[in-house]
N, C-alpha and C positions, 0 to 999 in steps of 0.2 A: 803182750804188752801195750799200751798207748802208747801212739807215738804223735796223738794231738793235741795243737799248742793251745792251749787254751787262757793264759796269760801273756802278755810279755811286759818287761819292765824297762826303760829308760836310766842311762845316768843321767845325769847332769850337769857338771861342770866338767868340759871341752865336748862333749856330743851334742847336747841342746843350746848349749850356751858357750859362747866364747869369751871364757874368764879365765882359765888359767893364769895369763900372762899378768893380766888384771890383781889376781890374787897375790901372786907374789909382789907386785907395787906396793900391794898395800900392805901384806905382811911385814915389808920392809919398811913401809912406812909410823907402825906402830912397834918396833923395834927401836926405829932412829925417834920418837918422840916420848915412848917410856923409859927406853934403858939406854938411851944415847951411843946405839950403834949404829953405825955409817955405813960399813958397807959392806959387801957379801953377802946381802941376807935373802937376793930375790933368788942368784945363782945355788946357793943352799936351797931354799925351799923348790926349788928345779927339781931338783937330784931327788925328793921325799914324795915329791906330789907322783898321783897313778902308784904309789907302792901296797894301798890299801891300807894308810893311816888315817886316824881320825886328827883333827884338829888337835887338840889335848896333844897326841902321841906327836905329831909336829913339831908342836911348839917347845914340850919338852925335848926334842934333839935337836932344835936353834937354841933351847938353853943351855947346852951342855958343848953345842960349840962357840958358841962369841960369846958367854957368863961362866959358863968353866960348872955349872951346878945346877943342884934340880930348880923347877919354879917352884916356887910356894903353892899351896892350894888357892891364893885369896889373887896371887899371881897367874893361877892360870882361869882363874875364875873373872878377872881383871883386861887378861889377853883374849876369852873370848867377850866378849861385851864390847869390847875397843874394835876388833876385827871384825867381829860380826856386824858391827855395826859401819866403817867401811863397806865392808865385802856388798850388804843388800846397795851401798850411797853409788858404788862404782859401777853395778849392773843396773842403773835409774833408767837408761836407757835401752834397756833390753839388745843385748849383744845378740842375739839369737843366730843357731845358723839355719843355714837354706834349705830346704825343702822341708819343716815340719807338719808337711801336709801330709808326711807318712804318715802322722800318729793318726789323723783321723781316716784315712786306709786302713791300715792293721787296727784300731779300734773297733770295726764296723765287722770283722772277721772273728774276733775272742771274746772273752766275757768278759773283759776287763786289761785295762792300762794301768801300770804302776810307775811311780817317778822313785829313785832311789840317791840319795846324794850323803857324803862320809859330813858336809856340811849341816849346822844347826837346823834340825825340820822344822822350827819357828820359821827362821830367814830364806830356809827355799820354798815353805807354800806361801810366803808373802809375795816371791822375787816370782815364783811360779803364776799367780794369780793376776799380777801385775803387769807381768807378758803373755798372757792370753792364753797361758799354756795352761793353767790349772783346769781347765772345762775338760781335758781329752783323761785325765787321769783318774780311779778309784780310789786311791791310795796316795798320796805323797811322804816317805818316809825320809829318815835320813840321819845325823847325829845325836847324841853320841852314840848308840850303837853301831856295832860295825856293817858293812854290807853284808857277810854273809848270816850274820843275826835278823836284819831284817829279810833277808829273802827267807830265811827259814821260818819267820810271820808267814813270808806271804805263805808259804805251802801248807801250812799247818793251819792259817787261819781260814784259807778257803777249800781245804782238805783237797789239795790238788798231789798229783805227785811231779816229782822231783823234773822228767822227764818230758813234763803237761808244760812249762815256764821254762819262757824266751826270754836275757835277757842282753841288752846291747847297752855295751860299753865302749875304752877308748885306753884302754891301759892293761898292762899286765896285772895289776891289783883285780881288776876288773874280770879276768877270769880264773885268780885263785878261789877269788870269793866263790865267783859259780863252780868252779869244780866241786870244790871241800861238800855243797849242798848238793849237787849233783843235777844240776839245771845248766839247761842248754846254753851258750855265752857266743855273741856277734862284738867284731871288734872292729871298730871305724879306724883305720890308722891310712895316712897318707902315703907314707915309705913303703915300697914295697919289697923291701930287703926287711924292714921289719915285720910288717905283715907276715914271711914265712916264719920269722920269728916267734911270733905271738900263736901261729899254728900249734908249731912245735912245744909251747909253752901249752896249748890244750882248747885253742879259740876251733870252736864249732864250723865260724865262719869269719872270712874276712873282707870287709870293701874297704873302700878310699874313703869315703865319707858317705852321709846322712842320703843324700842324694842317690846315689849309688845302693842302697837298702833295697830290697825287692817289697815292696807292695804289696803281694801276694803270702800269705803266713802257709801254705802249703810247699813253697820253696825250700822252708827250714825244715817242713817236717821227713824230707827227704833224703837230710845226711843220715 
């Protein structure tokens, strides 16, 4: 059975860009502007972030909590467009994680890198290009498809075995998506106690930050 890693994928928000707090504020702004909800949205949004839910699923949960109903299709579409605009604007200055040079190092050692997000694929592609990250990735994938669906797409399209793919994320949701497909998963987490919990959930490797990530692929092939 081959253990050679041929592709490495990276989560976007929280892994390559510092955006989760910005997203919580922008979602609060959308609910305030569109529906008059003044308080509580940032805290509620943080609770659903990292759970593997896409944007529409998060919005539906927030609707139930603050408006006590499901959103209509028109409202989901309007929320998607409104939030997407704020999301792109908030990342205009490219709040990148440090040590993104690791992307270039890993790219030399594998067949390709891919970028994966739960946010709208078009938005992620534009932001990645704007921030100078697009050049590293053969594919940029995003919503409305789930991370599990997109990981399966990578495996099938490139005719890879799951164990030949490594995925780098920052949440329990990333672990669950990777494990369902059978790919190896690396989780970045500063809190040591939380890192131990993530290992119990199935993370193959945990590191404190992108800067601590090994730059040699063989380091991930030994586990």
